[in-house]
Biotite code that builds the C-alpha atoms (Angstrom):
import biotite.structure as struc

atoms = struc.array([
    struc.Atom([-6.217, 18.184, 0.850], chain_id="A", res_id=1, res_name="MET", atom_name="CA", element="C"),
    struc.Atom([-7.069, 21.767, 1.667], chain_id="A", res_id=2, res_name="PRO", atom_name="CA", element="C"),
    struc.Atom([-8.791, 23.533, -1.259], chain_id="A", res_id=3, res_name="PRO", atom_name="CA", element="C"),
    struc.Atom([-5.820, 25.843, -1.852], chain_id="A", res_id=4, res_name="ASP", atom_name="CA", element="C"),
    struc.Atom([-3.151, 23.119, -1.679], chain_id="A", res_id=5, res_name="ASP", atom_name="CA", element="C"),
    struc.Atom([-2.541, 20.487, -4.350], chain_id="A", res_id=6, res_name="ALA", atom_name="CA", element="C"),
    struc.Atom([1.102, 19.704, -3.622], chain_id="A", res_id=7, res_name="ASP", atom_name="CA", element="C"),
    struc.Atom([0.734, 15.911, -3.394], chain_id="A", res_id=8, res_name="PHE", atom_name="CA", element="C"),
    struc.Atom([4.479, 15.143, -3.575], chain_id="A", res_id=9, res_name="PRO", atom_name="CA", element="C"),
    struc.Atom([5.165, 17.423, -0.600], chain_id="A", res_id=10, res_name="LEU", atom_name="CA", element="C"),
    struc.Atom([2.315, 15.865, 1.403], chain_id="A", res_id=11, res_name="ARG", atom_name="CA", element="C"),
    struc.Atom([3.564, 12.330, 0.728], chain_id="A", res_id=12, res_name="TRP", atom_name="CA", element="C"),
    struc.Atom([7.141, 13.325, 1.592], chain_id="A", res_id=13, res_name="ARG", atom_name="CA", element="C"),
    struc.Atom([5.926, 14.713, 4.935], chain_id="A", res_id=14, res_name="LEU", atom_name="CA", element="C"),
    struc.Atom([3.831, 11.605, 5.643], chain_id="A", res_id=15, res_name="ILE", atom_name="CA", element="C"),
    struc.Atom([6.713, 9.261, 4.784], chain_id="A", res_id=16, res_name="LYS", atom_name="CA", element="C"),
    struc.Atom([9.187, 11.306, 6.814], chain_id="A", res_id=17, res_name="THR", atom_name="CA", element="C"),
    struc.Atom([6.991, 11.317, 9.915], chain_id="A", res_id=18, res_name="TRP", atom_name="CA", element="C"),
    struc.Atom([6.158, 7.616, 9.593], chain_id="A", res_id=19, res_name="PHE", atom_name="CA", element="C"),
    struc.Atom([9.788, 6.608, 8.999], chain_id="A", res_id=20, res_name="SER", atom_name="CA", element="C"),
    struc.Atom([11.050, 8.576, 11.977], chain_id="A", res_id=21, res_name="ARG", atom_name="CA", element="C"),
    struc.Atom([8.469, 6.912, 14.220], chain_id="A", res_id=22, res_name="ASN", atom_name="CA", element="C"),
    struc.Atom([9.001, 3.367, 12.926], chain_id="A", res_id=23, res_name="LEU", atom_name="CA", element="C"),
    struc.Atom([11.234, 1.146, 15.091], chain_id="A", res_id=24, res_name="PRO", atom_name="CA", element="C"),
    struc.Atom([14.658, 0.554, 13.560], chain_id="A", res_id=25, res_name="ARG", atom_name="CA", element="C"),
    struc.Atom([15.730, -2.870, 12.395], chain_id="A", res_id=26, res_name="GLY", atom_name="CA", element="C"),
    struc.Atom([14.251, -3.596, 8.961], chain_id="A", res_id=27, res_name="GLU", atom_name="CA", element="C"),
    struc.Atom([16.578, -5.023, 6.308], chain_id="A", res_id=28, res_name="HIS", atom_name="CA", element="C"),
    struc.Atom([18.002, -2.307, 4.061], chain_id="A", res_id=29, res_name="ARG", atom_name="CA", element="C"),
    struc.Atom([20.267, -2.600, 1.042], chain_id="A", res_id=30, res_name="ARG", atom_name="CA", element="C"),
    struc.Atom([23.560, -0.745, 1.300], chain_id="A", res_id=31, res_name="SER", atom_name="CA", element="C"),
    struc.Atom([22.367, 1.771, -1.303], chain_id="A", res_id=32, res_name="SER", atom_name="CA", element="C"),
    struc.Atom([19.492, 2.727, 1.013], chain_id="A", res_id=33, res_name="ARG", atom_name="CA", element="C"),
    struc.Atom([21.756, 2.909, 4.057], chain_id="A", res_id=34, res_name="VAL", atom_name="CA", element="C"),
    struc.Atom([24.158, 5.181, 2.138], chain_id="A", res_id=35, res_name="ASP", atom_name="CA", element="C"),
    struc.Atom([21.286, 7.543, 1.284], chain_id="A", res_id=36, res_name="LYS", atom_name="CA", element="C"),
    struc.Atom([19.734, 7.436, 4.754], chain_id="A", res_id=37, res_name="GLY", atom_name="CA", element="C"),
    struc.Atom([16.576, 5.780, 3.404], chain_id="A", res_id=38, res_name="GLU", atom_name="CA", element="C"),
    struc.Atom([14.350, 3.357, 5.287], chain_id="A", res_id=39, res_name="ARG", atom_name="CA", element="C"),
    struc.Atom([13.504, 0.034, 3.663], chain_id="A", res_id=40, res_name="GLY", atom_name="CA", element="C"),
    struc.Atom([9.732, 0.387, 3.957], chain_id="A", res_id=41, res_name="ILE", atom_name="CA", element="C"),
    struc.Atom([9.160, 2.870, 1.116], chain_id="A", res_id=42, res_name="TRP", atom_name="CA", element="C"),
    struc.Atom([9.600, 2.481, -2.600], chain_id="A", res_id=43, res_name="GLN", atom_name="CA", element="C"),
    struc.Atom([11.633, 5.312, -4.062], chain_id="A", res_id=44, res_name="ARG", atom_name="CA", element="C"),
    struc.Atom([9.211, 6.450, -6.714], chain_id="A", res_id=45, res_name="ARG", atom_name="CA", element="C"),
    struc.Atom([5.901, 8.213, -6.334], chain_id="A", res_id=46, res_name="TYR", atom_name="CA", element="C"),
    struc.Atom([3.129, 8.369, -8.913], chain_id="A", res_id=47, res_name="TRP", atom_name="CA", element="C"),
    struc.Atom([0.071, 10.478, -8.416], chain_id="A", res_id=48, res_name="GLU", atom_name="CA", element="C"),
    struc.Atom([-3.039, 8.798, -9.787], chain_id="A", res_id=49, res_name="HIS", atom_name="CA", element="C"),
    struc.Atom([-6.594, 10.046, -9.859], chain_id="A", res_id=50, res_name="LEU", atom_name="CA", element="C"),
    struc.Atom([-9.078, 7.159, -9.786], chain_id="A", res_id=51, res_name="VAL", atom_name="CA", element="C"),
    struc.Atom([-11.140, 7.702, -12.919], chain_id="A", res_id=52, res_name="ARG", atom_name="CA", element="C"),
    struc.Atom([-14.173, 5.469, -12.433], chain_id="A", res_id=53, res_name="ASP", atom_name="CA", element="C"),
    struc.Atom([-15.556, 2.412, -10.640], chain_id="A", res_id=54, res_name="GLU", atom_name="CA", element="C"),
    struc.Atom([-13.609, 0.018, -12.876], chain_id="A", res_id=55, res_name="THR", atom_name="CA", element="C"),
    struc.Atom([-10.345, 1.823, -12.136], chain_id="A", res_id=56, res_name="ASP", atom_name="CA", element="C"),
    struc.Atom([-11.163, 1.770, -8.411], chain_id="A", res_id=57, res_name="PHE", atom_name="CA", element="C"),
    struc.Atom([-11.920, -1.967, -8.538], chain_id="A", res_id=58, res_name="ALA", atom_name="CA", element="C"),
    struc.Atom([-8.604, -2.669, -10.290], chain_id="A", res_id=59, res_name="ARG", atom_name="CA", element="C"),
    struc.Atom([-6.691, -0.754, -7.637], chain_id="A", res_id=60, res_name="HIS", atom_name="CA", element="C"),
    struc.Atom([-8.529, -2.562, -4.832], chain_id="A", res_id=61, res_name="VAL", atom_name="CA", element="C"),
    struc.Atom([-7.763, -5.911, -6.481], chain_id="A", res_id=62, res_name="ASP", atom_name="CA", element="C"),
    struc.Atom([-4.087, -4.950, -6.786], chain_id="A", res_id=63, res_name="TYR", atom_name="CA", element="C"),
    struc.Atom([-3.915, -4.039, -3.102], chain_id="A", res_id=64, res_name="ILE", atom_name="CA", element="C"),
    struc.Atom([-5.722, -7.189, -1.991], chain_id="A", res_id=65, res_name="HIS", atom_name="CA", element="C"),
    struc.Atom([-3.519, -9.424, -4.160], chain_id="A", res_id=66, res_name="TRP", atom_name="CA", element="C"),
    struc.Atom([-0.151, -7.904, -3.166], chain_id="A", res_id=67, res_name="ASN", atom_name="CA", element="C"),
    struc.Atom([0.436, -10.019, 0.011], chain_id="A", res_id=68, res_name="PRO", atom_name="CA", element="C"),
    struc.Atom([-0.211, -13.152, -2.075], chain_id="A", res_id=69, res_name="VAL", atom_name="CA", element="C"),
    struc.Atom([1.953, -11.970, -4.971], chain_id="A", res_id=70, res_name="LYS", atom_name="CA", element="C"),
    struc.Atom([4.884, -11.285, -2.648], chain_id="A", res_id=71, res_name="HIS", atom_name="CA", element="C"),
    struc.Atom([4.555, -14.631, -0.865], chain_id="A", res_id=72, res_name="GLY", atom_name="CA", element="C"),
    struc.Atom([3.466, -13.389, 2.554], chain_id="A", res_id=73, res_name="PHE", atom_name="CA", element="C"),
    struc.Atom([0.289, -15.497, 2.463], chain_id="A", res_id=74, res_name="VAL", atom_name="CA", element="C"),
    struc.Atom([-1.255, -18.158, 0.226], chain_id="A", res_id=75, res_name="ALA", atom_name="CA", element="C"),
    struc.Atom([-4.665, -16.459, -0.061], chain_id="A", res_id=76, res_name="ARG", atom_name="CA", element="C"),
    struc.Atom([-5.888, -12.873, 0.227], chain_id="A", res_id=77, res_name="ALA", atom_name="CA", element="C"),
    struc.Atom([-8.079, -13.810, 3.183], chain_id="A", res_id=78, res_name="LYS", atom_name="CA", element="C"),
    struc.Atom([-4.995, -14.894, 5.144], chain_id="A", res_id=79, res_name="ASP", atom_name="CA", element="C"),
    struc.Atom([-3.558, -11.347, 5.328], chain_id="A", res_id=80, res_name="TRP", atom_name="CA", element="C"),
    struc.Atom([-5.039, -9.952, 8.568], chain_id="A", res_id=81, res_name="PRO", atom_name="CA", element="C"),
    struc.Atom([-4.249, -6.275, 7.815], chain_id="A", res_id=82, res_name="TYR", atom_name="CA", element="C"),
    struc.Atom([-6.239, -6.096, 4.586], chain_id="A", res_id=83, res_name="SER", atom_name="CA", element="C"),
    struc.Atom([-9.439, -4.283, 3.749], chain_id="A", res_id=84, res_name="THR", atom_name="CA", element="C"),
    struc.Atom([-10.262, -7.549, 1.961], chain_id="A", res_id=85, res_name="PHE", atom_name="CA", element="C"),
    struc.Atom([-12.103, -8.672, 5.098], chain_id="A", res_id=86, res_name="HIS", atom_name="CA", element="C"),
    struc.Atom([-14.354, -5.600, 5.006], chain_id="A", res_id=87, res_name="ARG", atom_name="CA", element="C"),
    struc.Atom([-15.125, -6.215, 1.317], chain_id="A", res_id=88, res_name="PHE", atom_name="CA", element="C"),
    struc.Atom([-16.111, -9.825, 2.166], chain_id="A", res_id=89, res_name="VAL", atom_name="CA", element="C"),
    struc.Atom([-18.203, -8.674, 5.137], chain_id="A", res_id=90, res_name="HIS", atom_name="CA", element="C"),
    struc.Atom([-19.993, -6.132, 2.918], chain_id="A", res_id=91, res_name="ASP", atom_name="CA", element="C"),
    struc.Atom([-20.701, -8.779, 0.252], chain_id="A", res_id=92, res_name="GLY", atom_name="CA", element="C"),
    struc.Atom([-18.524, -7.130, -2.404], chain_id="A", res_id=93, res_name="VAL", atom_name="CA", element="C"),
    struc.Atom([-16.083, -10.060, -2.569], chain_id="A", res_id=94, res_name="LEU", atom_name="CA", element="C"),
    struc.Atom([-16.337, -13.713, -1.613], chain_id="A", res_id=95, res_name="THR", atom_name="CA", element="C"),
    struc.Atom([-13.916, -15.286, 0.826], chain_id="A", res_id=96, res_name="GLU", atom_name="CA", element="C"),
    struc.Atom([-12.401, -17.415, -1.956], chain_id="A", res_id=97, res_name="ASP", atom_name="CA", element="C"),
    struc.Atom([-11.650, -14.368, -4.154], chain_id="A", res_id=98, res_name="TRP", atom_name="CA", element="C"),
    struc.Atom([-8.409, -14.803, -6.069], chain_id="A", res_id=99, res_name="GLY", atom_name="CA", element="C"),
    struc.Atom([-8.246, -18.562, -5.505], chain_id="A", res_id=100, res_name="CYS", atom_name="CA", element="C"),
    struc.Atom([-7.917, -20.724, -8.577], chain_id="A", res_id=101, res_name="ALA", atom_name="CA", element="C"),
])
């Protein structure tokens, strides 16, 4: 962010608007989203969060890496090809079997 601008909600609204307008049409949308002209890709709410320390950062990274598994897109974090998980494994931060029981 520029030093004189801390309007995070406005920035995110602009990012989401641009992205949504440039995304091909066709995703499934509930009627409530169609009625409001909303795309199905974004959650409605926005929470600003400042990462406080390394532990907080690690928890957020874990959350992001686990999400494709949690939502049933893949069986293991390593199976999601779009994840930074692969970089964390390459850098030796995580093992390839991270999250597996």
